[in-house]
ZASEZA-274712 format. One record per residue (C-alpha): x, y, z; residue in one letter. Coordinates in steps of 0.02 Angstrom, whole numbers, plus 50000, padded with zeros to 5 digits. Layout:
REM ZASEZA-274712
      c1      c2      c3   residu
       X       Y       Z        A
...
//
This chain:
REM ZASEZA-274712
      c1      c2      c3   residu
   56728   50320   48341        M
   56547   50379   48295        L
   56432   50461   48419        K
   56281   50412   48337        T
   56197   50244   48363        A
   56184   50225   48175        V
   56347   50132   48123        I
   56311   50068   47954        H
   56461   50120   47845        P
   56374   50132   47687        T
   56224   50227   47755        I
   56336   50349   47839        M
   56444   50370   47682        E
   56287   50399   47577        A
   56210   50527   47708        L
   56374   50620   47719        G
   56374   50658   47531        R
   56182   50700   47540        S
   56157   50881   47540        G
   56013   51000   47555        H
   55867   50941   47447        F
   55943   50759   47430        A
   55820   50614   47438        Q
   55836   50475   47548        V
   55705   50325   47523        V
   55655   50209   47656        I
   55575   50058   47558        A
   55474   49918   47623        D
   55518   49739   47591        G
   55417   49727   47429        N
   55475   49872   47324        L
   55577   49812   47179        P
   55721   49922   47231        V
   55835   49846   47087        G
   55721   49928   46963        A
   55713   50096   47061        M
   55899   50146   47072        T
   55943   50306   46994        G
   56095   50385   46939        P
   56160   50444   47105        N
   56072   50317   47214        S
   56158   50194   47342        T
   56061   50038   47374        L
   56077   49965   47553        V
   55983   49806   47596        H
   55927   49787   47781        L
   55794   49661   47738        N
   55868   49503   47813        F
   55693   49433   47856        R
   55508   49493   47842        P
   55493   49612   47987        G
   55684   49640   48022        M
   55737   49785   48002        L
   55564   49879   48008        D
   55541   50053   47929        A
   55510   50151   48089        L
   55677   50093   48161        T
   55767   50153   48015        V
   55677   50316   48003        L
   55722   50352   48195        E
   55912   50317   48147        G
   55900   50434   47996        I
   55834   50564   48109        L
   55969   50542   48219        E
   56099   50584   48087        V
   56028   50717   47972        C
   55889   50844   47970        P
   55743   50808   47864        I
   55631   50945   47793        Q
   55499   50848   47688        G
   55421   50675   47661        A
   55323   50598   47516        I
   55222   50443   47522        V
   55125   50348   47383        M
   54941   50379   47377        E
   54837   50232   47446        K
   54670   50177   47386        P
   54528   50226   47492        A
   54504   50061   47562        E
   54693   50021   47601        A
   54753   50045   47786        N
   54918   50148   47786        A
   54923   50183   47972        E
   55110   50178   47958        I
   55083   50354   47876        H
   55031   50419   48050        N
   55179   50345   48128        C
   55286   50431   47996        Y
   55208   50601   48032        K
   55227   50566   48234        T
   55408   50538   48209        L
   55444   50670   48072        L
   55352   50815   48165        G
   55337   50989   48072        D
   55399   50940   47904        V
   55311   50964   47737        S
   55199   50807   47688        W
   55139   50760   47509        D
   55078   50609   47433        T
   55104   50559   47257        M
   55018   50448   47125        E
   55104   50270   47121        R
   55200   50285   46957        W
   55247   50468   46980        A
   55322   50409   47153        F
   55418   50267   47072        Y
   55488   50399   46946        D
   55534   50514   47096        Q
   55628   50374   47183        I
   55732   50358   47013        R
   55766   50542   47021        A
   55947   50609   47012        R
   55909   50684   47184        E
   55898   50506   47267        T
   56068   50480   47346        T
   56014   50329   47464        L
   55881   50197   47461        I
   55872   50074   47611        I
   55764   49929   47587        Q
   55695   49864   47759        T
   55601   49711   47806        G
   55447   49816   47832        E
   55286   49720   47784        Q
   55156   49846   47807        R
   55083   49903   47637        R
   55114   50083   47584        F
   55268   50102   47686        A
   55383   50168   47562        N
   55434   50361   47606        I
   55548   50485   47514        I
   55637   50598   47635        L
   55700   50765   47585        T
   55860   50810   47681        V
   55852   50984   47757        G
   55993   51094   47821        V
   56082   51099   47986        V
   56035   51260   48087        K
   56175   51382   48153        M
   56175   51394   48329        A
   56104   51576   48320        E
   55948   51510   48224        E
   55916   51394   48364        N
   55908   51531   48489        G
   56078   51510   48571        F
//
């Protein structure tokens, strides 16, 4: 029996084989994920309906399962609203944060480091995020 609230077998399998520096992508409902899969990526569709399942819920689940050390989002045009980026920053806390030009961002998703792409029903624009898996700290590193 699993102790985590995340019980999706394919997601758990992909995270289990994702080591330090692996990339996990949380995609919105509009990203053409079929054209984004790389040589090592597993694609999971959680986009049953628009808005179900949203990207923040998926991020919360991922954070329960594995450590994240960095995040990359796509640069948005100056006039565009990307308030979801602030929500991501709040949930992620103290991780490295970067933005990337659109086509470079897509290429990064296709990289061999990407082990999991989760397509959500998220409808907000610029909600795609690439997470970099970190390391689990030893007890002595946590001050125990």
